[in-house]
N, CA, C and O atoms as a printed pandas DataFrame, in Angstrom:
     atom_number atom_name residue_name chain_id  residue_number  x_coord  y_coord  z_coord
0              1         N          MET        A               1   32.506   -2.697  -30.137
1              2        CA          MET        A               1   33.109   -1.628  -30.887
2              3         C          MET        A               1   33.121   -0.355  -30.042
3              4         O          MET        A               1   32.331   -0.205  -29.110
4              5         N          ASP        A               2   34.007    0.534  -30.376
5              6        CA          ASP        A               2   34.174    1.756  -29.595
6              7         C          ASP        A               2   33.368    2.928  -30.131
7              8         O          ASP        A               2   33.002    3.833  -29.381
8              9         N          ILE        A               3   33.093    2.910  -31.431
9             10        CA          ILE        A               3   32.391    4.029  -32.066
10            11         C          ILE        A               3   31.320    3.475  -32.993
11            12         O          ILE        A               3   31.588    2.589  -33.804
12            13         N          VAL        A               4   30.106    4.001  -32.869
13            14        CA          VAL        A               4   29.023    3.667  -33.794
14            15         C          VAL        A               4   28.664    4.949  -34.527
15            16         O          VAL        A               4   28.352    5.965  -33.906
16            17         N          ASN        A               5   28.710    4.896  -35.853
17            18        CA          ASN        A               5   28.394    6.054  -36.690
18            19         C          ASN        A               5   27.128    5.726  -37.469
19            20         O          ASN        A               5   27.144    4.864  -38.348
20            21         N          LEU        A               6   26.041    6.402  -37.153
21            22        CA          LEU        A               6   24.755    6.112  -37.794
22            23         C          LEU        A               6   24.682    6.746  -39.175
23            24         O          LEU        A               6   24.811    7.961  -39.322
24            25         N          GLN        A               7   24.475    5.917  -40.171
25            26        CA          GLN        A               7   24.263    6.343  -41.557
26            27         C          GLN        A               7   23.086    5.532  -42.085
27            28         O          GLN        A               7   23.230    4.715  -42.995
28            29         N          VAL        A               8   21.927    5.774  -41.498
29            30        CA          VAL        A               8   20.740    4.955  -41.739
30            31         C          VAL        A               8   19.595    5.869  -42.155
31            32         O          VAL        A               8   19.432    6.938  -41.568
32            33         N          PRO        A               9   18.800    5.487  -43.144
33            34        CA          PRO        A               9   17.625    6.298  -43.462
34            35         C          PRO        A               9   16.582    6.204  -42.354
35            36         O          PRO        A               9   16.536    5.227  -41.606
36            37         N          LEU        A              10   15.759    7.219  -42.262
37            38        CA          LEU        A              10   14.693    7.227  -41.264
38            39         C          LEU        A              10   13.432    6.637  -41.864
39            40         O          LEU        A              10   12.865    7.174  -42.815
40            41         N          TYR        A              11   13.007    5.527  -41.294
41            42        CA          TYR        A              11   11.753    4.873  -41.630
42            43         C          TYR        A              11   11.013    4.652  -40.315
43            44         O          TYR        A              11   11.619    4.768  -39.250
44            45         N          PRO        A              12    9.741    4.340  -40.359
45            46        CA          PRO        A              12    9.056    3.998  -39.111
46            47         C          PRO        A              12    9.786    2.887  -38.335
47            48         O          PRO        A              12    9.796    2.888  -37.104
48            49         N          SER        A              13   10.385    1.958  -39.056
49            50        CA          SER        A              13   11.080    0.845  -38.396
50            51         C          SER        A              13   12.423    1.242  -37.786
51            52         O          SER        A              13   12.948    0.511  -36.947
52            53         N          THR        A              14   12.995    2.391  -38.189
53            54        CA          THR        A              14   14.284    2.820  -37.630
54            55         C          THR        A              14   14.139    3.982  -36.650
55            56         O          THR        A              14   15.114    4.372  -36.007
56            57         N          GLU        A              15   12.931    4.538  -36.529
57            58        CA          GLU        A              15   12.733    5.641  -35.587
58            59         C          GLU        A              15   12.989    5.153  -34.165
59            60         O          GLU        A              15   12.457    4.125  -33.744
60            61         N          HIS        A              16   13.809    5.901  -33.434
61            62        CA          HIS        A              16   14.222    5.570  -32.057
62            63         C          HIS        A              16   14.873    4.193  -31.970
63            64         O          HIS        A              16   14.772    3.513  -30.949
64            65         N          PHE        A              17   15.538    3.789  -33.046
65            66        CA          PHE        A              17   16.238    2.505  -33.080
66            67         C          PHE        A              17   17.279    2.429  -31.962
67            68         O          PHE        A              17   17.415    1.409  -31.287
68            69         N          PHE        A              18   18.013    3.540  -31.781
69            70        CA          PHE        A              18   18.963    3.602  -30.671
70            71         C          PHE        A              18   18.233    4.167  -29.465
71            72         O          PHE        A              18   18.258    5.369  -29.198
72            73         N          ASN        A              19   17.588    3.270  -28.752
73            74        CA          ASN        A              19   16.830    3.622  -27.549
74            75         C          ASN        A              19   17.632    3.153  -26.328
75            76         O          ASN        A              19   18.784    2.738  -26.456
76            77         N          GLN        A              20   17.023    3.221  -25.169
77            78        CA          GLN        A              20   17.727    2.834  -23.939
78            79         C          GLN        A              20   18.237    1.397  -24.015
79            80         O          GLN        A              20   19.363    1.112  -23.609
80            81         N          LYS        A              21   17.413    0.501  -24.531
81            82        CA          LYS        A              21   17.821   -0.912  -24.615
82            83         C          LYS        A              21   19.022   -1.082  -25.547
83            84         O          LYS        A              21   19.991   -1.752  -25.193
84            85         N          MET        A              22   18.961   -0.475  -26.741
85            86        CA          MET        A              22   20.064   -0.616  -27.700
86            87         C          MET        A              22   21.342    0.011  -27.140
87            88         O          MET        A              22   22.424   -0.564  -27.256
88            89         N          ILE        A              23   21.212    1.177  -26.539
89            90        CA          ILE        A              23   22.395    1.843  -25.985
90            91         C          ILE        A              23   22.982    1.020  -24.844
91            92         O          ILE        A              23   24.202    0.953  -24.694
92            93         N          SER        A              24   22.125    0.394  -24.039
93            94        CA          SER        A              24   22.630   -0.422  -22.920
94            95         C          SER        A              24   23.434   -1.618  -23.415
95            96         O          SER        A              24   24.260   -2.152  -22.675
96            97         N          GLU        A              25   23.207   -2.043  -24.648
97            98        CA          GLU        A              25   23.960   -3.167  -25.207
98            99         C          GLU        A              25   25.296   -2.727  -25.790
99           100         O          GLU        A              25   26.139   -3.559  -26.123
100          101         N          MET        A              26   25.486   -1.408  -25.912
101          102        CA          MET        A              26   26.771   -0.898  -26.390
102          103         C          MET        A              26   27.793   -0.992  -25.263
103          104         O          MET        A              26   27.446   -0.969  -24.082
104          105         N          LYS        A              27   29.032   -1.095  -25.646
105          106        CA          LYS        A              27   30.127   -1.155  -24.681
106          107         C          LYS        A              27   30.170    0.137  -23.866
107          108         O          LYS        A              27   30.051    1.229  -24.421
108          109         N          ARG        A              28   30.340    0.012  -22.562
109          110        CA          ARG        A              28   30.455    1.186  -21.705
110          111         C          ARG        A              28   31.675    1.992  -22.149
111          112         O          ARG        A              28   32.756    1.441  -22.353
112          113         N          GLY        A              29   31.486    3.295  -22.293
113          114        CA          GLY        A              29   32.572    4.165  -22.717
114          115         C          GLY        A              29   32.682    4.332  -24.224
115          116         O          GLY        A              29   33.649    4.918  -24.711
116          117         N          SER        A              30   31.707    3.826  -24.968
117          118        CA          SER        A              30   31.733    3.965  -26.423
118          119         C          SER        A              30   31.133    5.311  -26.840
119          120         O          SER        A              30   30.574    6.048  -26.028
120          121         N          TYR        A              31   31.267    5.594  -28.108
121          122        CA          TYR        A              31   30.800    6.860  -28.675
122          123         C          TYR        A              31   29.718    6.587  -29.714
123          124         O          TYR        A              31   29.758    5.584  -30.426
124          125         N          LEU        A              32   28.758    7.493  -29.788
125          126        CA          LEU        A              32   27.674    7.400  -30.767
126          127         C          LEU        A              32   27.698    8.666  -31.609
127          128         O          LEU        A              32   27.654    9.776  -31.079
128          129         N          ILE        A              33   27.766    8.492  -32.921
129          130        CA          ILE        A              33   27.776    9.613  -33.865
130          131         C          ILE        A              33   26.554    9.480  -34.752
131          132         O          ILE        A              33   26.275    8.407  -35.286
132          133         N          ASN        A              34   25.825   10.579  -34.907
133          134        CA          ASN        A              34   24.601   10.551  -35.706
134          135         C          ASN        A              34   24.593   11.754  -36.645
135          136         O          ASN        A              34   24.321   12.882  -36.234
136          137         N          THR        A              35   24.895   11.490  -37.900
137          138        CA          THR        A              35   24.798   12.540  -38.917
138          139         C          THR        A              35   23.748   12.175  -39.957
139          140         O          THR        A              35   23.754   12.694  -41.073
140          141         N          ALA        A              36   22.853   11.277  -39.578
141          142        CA          ALA        A              36   21.804   10.841  -40.499
142          143         C          ALA        A              36   20.500   11.574  -40.184
143          144         O          ALA        A              36   20.176   12.561  -40.843
144          145         N          ARG        A              37   19.758   11.110  -39.198
145          146        CA          ARG        A              37   18.492   11.721  -38.788
146          147         C          ARG        A              37   18.393   11.649  -37.277
147          148         O          ARG        A              37   18.693   10.615  -36.682
148          149         N          ALA        A              38   17.976   12.735  -36.656
149          150        CA          ALA        A              38   17.916   12.808  -35.195
150          151         C          ALA        A              38   16.963   11.782  -34.613
151          152         O          ALA        A              38   17.212   11.254  -33.529
152          153         N          GLN        A              39   15.877   11.492  -35.309
153          154        CA          GLN        A              39   14.880   10.572  -34.763
154          155         C          GLN        A              39   15.345    9.121  -34.759
155          156         O          GLN        A              39   14.611    8.250  -34.291
156          157         N          LEU        A              40   16.548    8.833  -35.270
157          158        CA          LEU        A              40   17.089    7.482  -35.169
158          159         C          LEU        A              40   17.411    7.124  -33.726
159          160         O          LEU        A              40   17.464    5.949  -33.361
160          161         N          VAL        A              41   17.626    8.158  -32.907
161          162        CA          VAL        A              41   17.950    7.918  -31.502
162          163         C          VAL        A              41   16.838    8.472  -30.619
163          164         O          VAL        A              41   16.136    9.415  -30.985
164          165         N          ASP        A              42   16.701    7.868  -29.464
165          166        CA          ASP        A              42   15.775    8.374  -28.460
166          167         C          ASP        A              42   16.505    9.500  -27.725
167          168         O          ASP        A              42   17.500    9.262  -27.041
168          169         N          ARG        A              43   16.010   10.700  -27.870
169          170        CA          ARG        A              43   16.650   11.896  -27.326
170          171         C          ARG        A              43   17.038   11.728  -25.864
171          172         O          ARG        A              43   18.188   11.962  -25.491
172          173         N          ASP        A              44   16.084   11.325  -25.041
173          174        CA          ASP        A              44   16.331   11.232  -23.605
174          175         C          ASP        A              44   17.237   10.061  -23.250
175          176         O          ASP        A              44   17.970   10.132  -22.264
176          177         N          ALA        A              45   17.202    8.979  -24.034
177          178        CA          ALA        A              45   18.097    7.844  -23.780
178          179         C          ALA        A              45   19.550    8.265  -23.979
179          180         O          ALA        A              45   20.435    7.828  -23.244
180          181         N          VAL        A              46   19.789    9.115  -24.977
181          182        CA          VAL        A              46   21.152    9.619  -25.212
182          183         C          VAL        A              46   21.591   10.478  -24.028
183          184         O          VAL        A              46   22.701   10.323  -23.519
184          185         N          VAL        A              47   20.718   11.382  -23.596
185          186        CA          VAL        A              47   21.040   12.252  -22.454
186          187         C          VAL        A              47   21.373   11.412  -21.225
187          188         O          VAL        A              47   22.383   11.652  -20.565
188          189         N          ASN        A              48   20.540   10.443  -20.920
189          190        CA          ASN        A              48   20.742    9.599  -19.732
190          191         C          ASN        A              48   22.025    8.776  -19.834
191          192         O          ASN        A              48   22.741    8.614  -18.846
192          193         N          ALA        A              49   22.315    8.257  -21.026
193          194        CA          ALA        A              49   23.526    7.451  -21.213
194          195         C          ALA        A              49   24.789    8.287  -21.027
195          196         O          ALA        A              49   25.792    7.794  -20.511
196          197         N          LEU        A              50   24.741    9.546  -21.444
197          198        CA          LEU        A              50   25.893   10.430  -21.243
198          199         C          LEU        A              50   26.041   10.809  -19.775
199          200         O          LEU        A              50   27.147   10.817  -19.236
200          201         N          LYS        A              51   24.926   11.120  -19.137
201          202        CA          LYS        A              51   24.979   11.501  -17.722
202          203         C          LYS        A              51   25.483   10.352  -16.850
203          204         O          LYS        A              51   26.207   10.575  -15.879
204          205         N          SER        A              52   25.101    9.124  -17.199
205          206        CA          SER        A              52   25.514    7.959  -16.401
206          207         C          SER        A              52   26.939    7.514  -16.721
207          208         O          SER        A              52   27.537    6.747  -15.966
208          209         N          GLY        A              53   27.484    7.995  -17.839
209          210        CA          GLY        A              53   28.812    7.576  -18.263
210          211         C          GLY        A              53   28.809    6.341  -19.142
211          212         O          GLY        A              53   29.869    5.883  -19.567
212          213         N          HIS        A              54   27.613    5.785  -19.426
213          214        CA          HIS        A              54   27.579    4.611  -20.308
214          215         C          HIS        A              54   28.128    4.985  -21.685
215          216         O          HIS        A              54   28.950    4.257  -22.241
216          217         N          LEU        A              55   27.683    6.109  -22.233
217          218        CA          LEU        A              55   28.286    6.640  -23.447
218          219         C          LEU        A              55   29.357    7.639  -23.044
219          220         O          LEU        A              55   29.135    8.475  -22.168
220          221         N          ALA        A              56   30.514    7.554  -23.677
221          222        CA          ALA        A              56   31.587    8.509  -23.411
222          223         C          ALA        A              56   31.351    9.809  -24.170
223          224         O          ALA        A              56   31.858   10.861  -23.782
224          225         N          GLY        A              57   30.575    9.733  -25.257
225          226        CA          GLY        A              57   30.315   10.937  -26.028
226          227         C          GLY        A              57   29.285   10.713  -27.104
227          228         O          GLY        A              57   29.047    9.590  -27.547
228          229         N          TYR        A              58   28.677   11.813  -27.516
229          230        CA          TYR        A              58   27.702   11.802  -28.608
230          231         C          TYR        A              58   28.058   12.964  -29.517
231          232         O          TYR        A              58   28.357   14.060  -29.043
232          233         N          ALA        A              59   28.027   12.732  -30.806
233          234        CA          ALA        A              59   28.298   13.795  -31.764
234          235         C          ALA        A              59   27.292   13.703  -32.894
235          236         O          ALA        A              59   26.845   12.615  -33.257
236          237         N          GLY        A              60   26.946   14.835  -33.437
237          238        CA          GLY        A              60   26.019   14.838  -34.549
238          239         C          GLY        A              60   25.827   16.211  -35.138
239          240         O          GLY        A              60   26.380   17.208  -34.673
240          241         N          ASP        A              61   25.029   16.224  -36.169
241          242        CA          ASP        A              61   24.677   17.492  -36.807
242          243         C          ASP        A              61   23.186   17.540  -37.115
243          244         O          ASP        A              61   22.730   18.366  -37.906
244          245         N          VAL        A              62   22.439   16.653  -36.486
245          246        CA          VAL        A              62   21.002   16.587  -36.723
246          247         C          VAL        A              62   20.252   16.694  -35.403
247          248         O          VAL        A              62   20.625   16.080  -34.403
248          249         N          TRP        A              63   19.196   17.482  -35.423
249          250        CA          TRP        A              63   18.377   17.737  -34.240
250          251         C          TRP        A              63   16.928   17.420  -34.567
251          252         O          TRP        A              63   16.526   17.433  -35.731
252          253         N          PHE        A              64   16.166   17.141  -33.555
253          254        CA          PHE        A              64   14.717   17.062  -33.724
254          255         C          PHE        A              64   14.086   17.697  -32.502
255          256         O          PHE        A              64   14.372   17.300  -31.373
256          257         N          PRO        A              65   13.233   18.676  -32.721
257          258        CA          PRO        A              65   12.967   19.316  -34.017
258          259         C          PRO        A              65   14.143   20.190  -34.430
259          260         O          PRO        A              65   15.033   20.480  -33.632
260          261         N          GLN        A              66   14.128   20.591  -35.662
261          262        CA          GLN        A              66   15.182   21.441  -36.188
262          263         C          GLN        A              66   14.541   22.675  -36.784
263          264         O          GLN        A              66   13.690   22.544  -37.664
264          265         N          PRO        A              67   14.911   23.876  -36.343
265          266        CA          PRO        A              67   15.938   24.152  -35.345
266          267         C          PRO        A              67   15.474   23.754  -33.950
267          268         O          PRO        A              67   14.291   23.813  -33.617
268          269         N          ALA        A              68   16.446   23.351  -33.157
269          270        CA          ALA        A              68   16.138   22.899  -31.797
270          271         C          ALA        A              68   15.832   24.095  -30.900
271          272         O          ALA        A              68   16.504   25.123  -30.989
272          273         N          PRO        A              69   14.826   23.971  -30.037
273          274        CA          PRO        A              69   14.517   25.068  -29.118
274          275         C          PRO        A              69   15.640   25.252  -28.095
275          276         O          PRO        A              69   16.452   24.351  -27.882
276          277         N          ALA        A              70   15.675   26.406  -27.477
277          278        CA          ALA        A              70   16.701   26.697  -26.475
278          279         C          ALA        A              70   16.660   25.703  -25.323
279          280         O          ALA        A              70   17.681   25.472  -24.675
280          281         N          SER        A              71   15.507   25.114  -25.058
281          282        CA          SER        A              71   15.367   24.172  -23.947
282          283         C          SER        A              71   15.732   22.727  -24.314
283          284         O          SER        A              71   15.624   21.839  -23.468
284          285         N          HIS        A              72   16.153   22.480  -25.530
285          286        CA          HIS        A              72   16.484   21.113  -25.965
286          287         C          HIS        A              72   17.595   20.558  -25.068
287          288         O          HIS        A              72   18.620   21.216  -24.889
288          289         N          PRO        A              73   17.411   19.352  -24.499
289          290        CA          PRO        A              73   18.397   18.823  -23.555
290          291         C          PRO        A              73   19.768   18.548  -24.158
291          292         O          PRO        A              73   20.756   18.485  -23.425
292          293         N          TRP        A              74   19.851   18.383  -25.472
293          294        CA          TRP        A              74   21.161   18.151  -26.072
294          295         C          TRP        A              74   22.038   19.395  -26.004
295          296         O          TRP        A              74   23.258   19.297  -26.141
296          297         N          ARG        A              75   21.442   20.549  -25.796
297          298        CA          ARG        A              75   22.240   21.779  -25.703
298          299         C          ARG        A              75   23.087   21.812  -24.430
299          300         O          ARG        A              75   24.101   22.508  -24.380
300          301         N          THR        A              76   22.683   21.073  -23.417
301          302        CA          THR        A              76   23.391   21.130  -22.131
302          303         C          THR        A              76   23.895   19.773  -21.651
303          304         O          THR        A              76   24.498   19.697  -20.580
304          305         N          MET        A              77   23.666   18.696  -22.409
305          306        CA          MET        A              77   24.125   17.389  -21.941
306          307         C          MET        A              77   25.654   17.343  -21.995
307          308         O          MET        A              77   26.270   18.028  -22.812
308          309         N          PRO        A              78   26.265   16.531  -21.121
309          310        CA          PRO        A              78   27.722   16.453  -21.107
310          311         C          PRO        A              78   28.259   15.642  -22.273
311          312         O          PRO        A              78   27.547   14.823  -22.855
312          313         N          TRP        A              79   29.512   15.876  -22.607
313          314        CA          TRP        A              79   30.272   15.070  -23.550
314          315         C          TRP        A              79   29.614   14.950  -24.920
315          316         O          TRP        A              79   29.475   13.855  -25.465
316          317         N          ASN        A              80   29.214   16.089  -25.461
317          318        CA          ASN        A              80   28.619   16.044  -26.795
318          319         C          ASN        A              80   29.225   17.128  -27.662
319          320         O          ASN        A              80   29.706   18.151  -27.177
320          321         N          GLY        A              81   29.188   16.878  -28.935
321          322        CA          GLY        A              81   29.616   17.864  -29.920
322          323         C          GLY        A              81   28.583   17.924  -31.018
323          324         O          GLY        A              81   28.403   16.961  -31.763
324          325         N          MET        A              82   27.907   19.042  -31.122
325          326        CA          MET        A              82   26.890   19.210  -32.161
326          327         C          MET        A              82   27.337   20.320  -33.102
327          328         O          MET        A              82   27.785   21.379  -32.662
328          329         N          THR        A              83   27.213   20.071  -34.381
329          330        CA          THR        A              83   27.546   21.071  -35.382
330          331         C          THR        A              83   26.304   21.358  -36.216
331          332         O          THR        A              83   25.360   20.568  -36.203
332          333         N          PRO        A              84   26.287   22.473  -36.940
333          334        CA          PRO        A              84   25.122   22.761  -37.789
334          335         C          PRO        A              84   24.986   21.722  -38.895
335          336         O          PRO        A              84   25.981   21.283  -39.473
336          337         N          HIS        A              85   23.771   21.339  -39.180
337          338        CA          HIS        A              85   23.479   20.408  -40.275
338          339         C          HIS        A              85   23.292   21.243  -41.533
339          340         O          HIS        A              85   22.312   21.976  -41.660
340          341         N          MET        A              86   24.233   21.128  -42.460
341          342        CA          MET        A              86   24.218   21.962  -43.662
342          343         C          MET        A              86   23.514   21.291  -44.833
343          344         O          MET        A              86   23.080   21.970  -45.763
344          345         N          SER        A              87   23.394   19.975  -44.800
345          346        CA          SER        A              87   22.762   19.228  -45.878
346          347         C          SER        A              87   23.281   19.672  -47.235
347          348         O          SER        A              87   22.502   19.981  -48.137
348          349         N          GLY        A              88   24.557   19.702  -47.369
349          350        CA          GLY        A              88   25.176   20.137  -48.613
350          351         C          GLY        A              88   26.222   21.179  -48.310
351          352         O          GLY        A              88   27.151   20.933  -47.541
352          353         N          THR        A              89   26.076   22.329  -48.905
353          354        CA          THR        A              89   27.078   23.372  -48.705
354          355         C          THR        A              89   26.404   24.706  -48.439
355          356         O          THR        A              89   25.193   24.862  -48.598
356          357         N          SER        A              90   27.218   25.656  -48.031
357          358        CA          SER        A              90   26.703   27.000  -47.758
358          359         C          SER        A              90   26.498   27.775  -49.064
359          360         O          SER        A              90   27.011   27.392  -50.115
360          361         N          LEU        A              91   25.754   28.848  -48.977
361          362        CA          LEU        A              91   25.537   29.683  -50.164
362          363         C          LEU        A              91   26.845   30.291  -50.650
363          364         O          LEU        A              91   27.062   30.402  -51.857
364          365         N          SER        A              92   27.721   30.688  -49.730
365          366        CA          SER        A              92   28.998   31.268  -50.167
366          367         C          SER        A              92   29.859   30.223  -50.873
367          368         O          SER        A              92   30.555   30.550  -51.835
368          369         N          ALA        A              93   29.824   28.956  -50.406
369          370        CA          ALA        A              93   30.575   27.904  -51.087
370          371         C          ALA        A              93   30.008   27.655  -52.481
371          372         O          ALA        A              93   30.765   27.455  -53.431
372          373         N          GLN        A              94   28.682   27.665  -52.609
373          374        CA          GLN        A              94   28.071   27.476  -53.921
374          375         C          GLN        A              94   28.452   28.598  -54.875
375          376         O          GLN        A              94   28.645   28.361  -56.068
376          377         N          ALA        A              95   28.561   29.813  -54.362
377          378        CA          ALA        A              95   28.980   30.949  -55.200
378          379         C          ALA        A              95   30.420   30.740  -55.685
379          380         O          ALA        A              95   30.736   31.062  -56.830
380          381         N          ARG        A              96   31.298   30.203  -54.822
381          382        CA          ARG        A              96   32.686   29.934  -55.233
382          383         C          ARG        A              96   32.733   28.829  -56.284
383          384         O          ARG        A              96   33.505   28.917  -57.238
384          385         N          TYR        A              97   31.902   27.771  -56.116
385          386        CA          TYR        A              97   31.846   26.715  -57.129
386          387         C          TYR        A              97   31.451   27.295  -58.491
387          388         O          TYR        A              97   32.058   26.987  -59.517
388          389         N          ALA        A              98   30.426   28.135  -58.471
389          390        CA          ALA        A              98   29.931   28.728  -59.723
390          391         C          ALA        A              98   31.000   29.595  -60.370
391          392         O          ALA        A              98   31.194   29.535  -61.584
392          393         N          ALA        A              99   31.699   30.406  -59.569
393          394        CA          ALA        A              99   32.751   31.277  -60.113
394          395         C          ALA        A              99   33.887   30.442  -60.696
395          396         O          ALA        A              99   34.420   30.775  -61.755
396          397         N          GLY        A             100   34.261   29.360  -60.013
397          398        CA          GLY        A             100   35.324   28.491  -60.520
398          399         C          GLY        A             100   34.911   27.798  -61.809
399          400         O          GLY        A             100   35.707   27.686  -62.741
400          401         N          THR        A             101   33.673   27.335  -61.863
401          402        CA          THR        A             101   33.165   26.683  -63.074
402          403         C          THR        A             101   33.161   27.656  -64.241
403          404         O          THR        A             101   33.554   27.302  -65.352
404          405         N          LEU        A             102   32.716   28.885  -63.991
405          406        CA          LEU        A             102   32.717   29.912  -65.037
406          407         C          LEU        A             102   34.129   30.157  -65.540
407          408         O          LEU        A             102   34.352   30.245  -66.747
408          409         N          GLU        A             103   35.085   30.269  -64.623
409          410        CA          GLU        A             103   36.482   30.499  -65.024
410          411         C          GLU        A             103   37.018   29.347  -65.866
411          412         O          GLU        A             103   37.709   29.572  -66.859
412          413         N          ILE        A             104   36.705   28.121  -65.474
413          414        CA          ILE        A             104   37.155   26.950  -66.242
414          415         C          ILE        A             104   36.561   26.969  -67.645
415          416         O          ILE        A             104   37.272   26.743  -68.624
416          417         N          LEU        A             105   35.263   27.238  -67.747
417          418        CA          LEU        A             105   34.619   27.281  -69.070
418          419         C          LEU        A             105   35.191   28.402  -69.937
419          420         O          LEU        A             105   35.439   28.204  -71.126
420          421         N          GLU        A             106   35.397   29.564  -69.348
421          422        CA          GLU        A             106   35.973   30.679  -70.122
422          423         C          GLU        A             106   37.375   30.339  -70.606
423          424         O          GLU        A             106   37.736   30.663  -71.737
424          425         N          SER        A             107   38.173   29.682  -69.752
425          426        CA          SER        A             107   39.526   29.287  -70.168
426          427         C          SER        A             107   39.457   28.259  -71.286
427          428         O          SER        A             107   40.172   28.372  -72.281
428          429         N          PHE        A             108   38.604   27.263  -71.127
429          430        CA          PHE        A             108   38.483   26.206  -72.131
430          431         C          PHE        A             108   38.017   26.771  -73.471
431          432         O          PHE        A             108   38.612   26.496  -74.513
432          433         N          LEU        A             109   36.948   27.561  -73.431
433          434        CA          LEU        A             109   36.396   28.113  -74.677
434          435         C          LEU        A             109   37.310   29.146  -75.310
435          436         O          LEU        A             109   37.255   29.364  -76.520
436          437         N          GLY        A             110   38.151   29.786  -74.504
437          438        CA          GLY        A             110   39.100   30.775  -75.026
438          439         C          GLY        A             110   40.463   30.198  -75.323
439          440         O          GLY        A             110   41.410   30.943  -75.578
440          441         N          ASN        A             111   40.583   28.865  -75.295
441          442        CA          ASN        A             111   41.857   28.183  -75.542
442          443         C          ASN        A             111   42.979   28.688  -74.644
443          444         O          ASN        A             111   44.131   28.774  -75.067
444          445         N          SER        A             112   42.637   29.021  -73.405
445          446        CA          SER        A             112   43.623   29.451  -72.415
446          447         C          SER        A             112   43.851   28.293  -71.445
447          448         O          SER        A             112   42.976   27.447  -71.262
448          449         N          PRO        A             113   45.026   28.261  -70.829
449          450        CA          PRO        A             113   45.269   27.189  -69.857
450          451         C          PRO        A             113   44.322   27.306  -68.645
451          452         O          PRO        A             113   44.014   28.401  -68.175
452          453         N          ILE        A             114   43.887   26.170  -68.175
453          454        CA          ILE        A             114   43.063   26.124  -66.975
454          455         C          ILE        A             114   44.015   26.059  -65.778
455          456         O          ILE        A             114   45.005   25.328  -65.791
456          457         N          ARG        A             115   43.693   26.837  -64.749
457          458        CA          ARG        A             115   44.562   26.851  -63.572
458          459         C          ARG        A             115   44.803   25.434  -63.061
459          460         O          ARG        A             115   43.878   24.623  -63.001
460          461         N          GLU        A             116   46.054   25.139  -62.693
461          462        CA          GLU        A             116   46.428   23.789  -62.276
462          463         C          GLU        A             116   45.602   23.292  -61.090
463          464         O          GLU        A             116   45.270   22.108  -61.028
464          465         N          GLU        A             117   45.267   24.178  -60.147
465          466        CA          GLU        A             117   44.503   23.729  -58.978
466          467         C          GLU        A             117   43.087   23.292  -59.334
467          468         O          GLU        A             117   42.418   22.656  -58.519
468          469         N          TYR        A             118   42.616   23.623  -60.545
469          470        CA          TYR        A             118   41.306   23.177  -60.994
470          471         C          TYR        A             118   41.365   21.826  -61.713
471          472         O          TYR        A             118   40.338   21.170  -61.885
472          473         N          LEU        A             119   42.547   21.417  -62.126
473          474        CA          LEU        A             119   42.684   20.210  -62.933
474          475         C          LEU        A             119   42.668   18.950  -62.071
475          476         O          LEU        A             119   43.308   18.886  -61.021
476          477         N          ILE        A             120   41.938   17.971  -62.531
477          478        CA          ILE        A             120   41.965   16.642  -61.926
478          479         C          ILE        A             120   42.649   15.688  -62.909
479          480         O          ILE        A             120   43.475   14.864  -62.518
480          481         N          VAL        A             121   42.290   15.815  -64.198
481          482        CA          VAL        A             121   42.909   15.026  -65.256
482          483         C          VAL        A             121   43.336   15.978  -66.363
483          484         O          VAL        A             121   42.594   16.885  -66.738
484          485         N          ASP        A             122   44.546   15.760  -66.884
485          486        CA          ASP        A             122   45.053   16.564  -68.000
486          487         C          ASP        A             122   45.728   15.627  -68.983
487          488         O          ASP        A             122   46.704   14.958  -68.643
488          489         N          ARG        A             123   45.207   15.578  -70.207
489          490        CA          ARG        A             123   45.720   14.695  -71.258
490          491         C          ARG        A             123   45.770   13.229  -70.794
491          492         O          ARG        A             123   46.729   12.513  -71.084
492          493         N          GLY        A             124   44.730   12.794  -70.075
493          494        CA          GLY        A             124   44.617   11.398  -69.663
494          495         C          GLY        A             124   45.410   11.032  -68.416
495          496         O          GLY        A             124   45.412    9.869  -68.013
496          497         N          GLN        A             125   46.074   11.984  -67.805
497          498        CA          GLN        A             125   46.876   11.724  -66.622
498          499         C          GLN        A             125   46.358   12.528  -65.439
499          500         O          GLN        A             125   45.856   13.638  -65.612
500          501         N          LEU        A             126   46.480   11.966  -64.224
501          502        CA          LEU        A             126   46.109   12.730  -63.052
502          503         C          LEU        A             126   46.958   13.984  -62.981
503          504         O          LEU        A             126   48.159   13.959  -63.249
504          505         N          ALA        A             127   46.312   15.078  -62.614
505          506        CA          ALA        A             127   47.021   16.361  -62.579
506          507         C          ALA        A             127   46.457   17.209  -61.446
507          508         O          ALA        A             127   45.395   16.908  -60.902
508          509         N          GLY        A             128   47.171   18.259  -61.099
509          510        CA          GLY        A             128   46.671   19.199  -60.112
510          511         C          GLY        A             128   46.289   18.520  -58.819
511          512         O          GLY        A             128   47.112   17.853  -58.192
512          513         N          THR        A             129   45.030   18.688  -58.414
513          514        CA          THR        A             129   44.570   18.122  -57.148
514          515         C          THR        A             129   44.145   16.667  -57.287
515          516         O          THR        A             129   43.734   16.059  -56.299
516          517         N          GLY        A             130   44.232   16.093  -58.481
517          518        CA          GLY        A             130   43.844   14.709  -58.694
518          519         C          GLY        A             130   44.804   13.793  -58.088
519          520         O          GLY        A             130   44.634   12.577  -58.170
């Protein structure tokens, strides 16, 4: 396979599951994506696989430790894309959800139409963004 996307819980039995041996069994030029837990992979094995070209790329949003220190090797390894691990949503997004929910409830309780972009189902039929 060309891409492996890790969606595995972290247990003692899965810690460093993707180590040098496991990565060496992957197809040369494949990609490894980890948005589950950083400890699923051996940090240095990933760095070495990218430097050697065995892995074409690594992407993720999980670090160990988190936050990662400035000296963490993933900050400078080649062919990687790391994004912040949000584990849900931002505070500003949660504030927008709350405001939208309030507006929907006020419309419903006031017998006013609910904005179409908020509707998923209307009178038993898919509507709006549904």
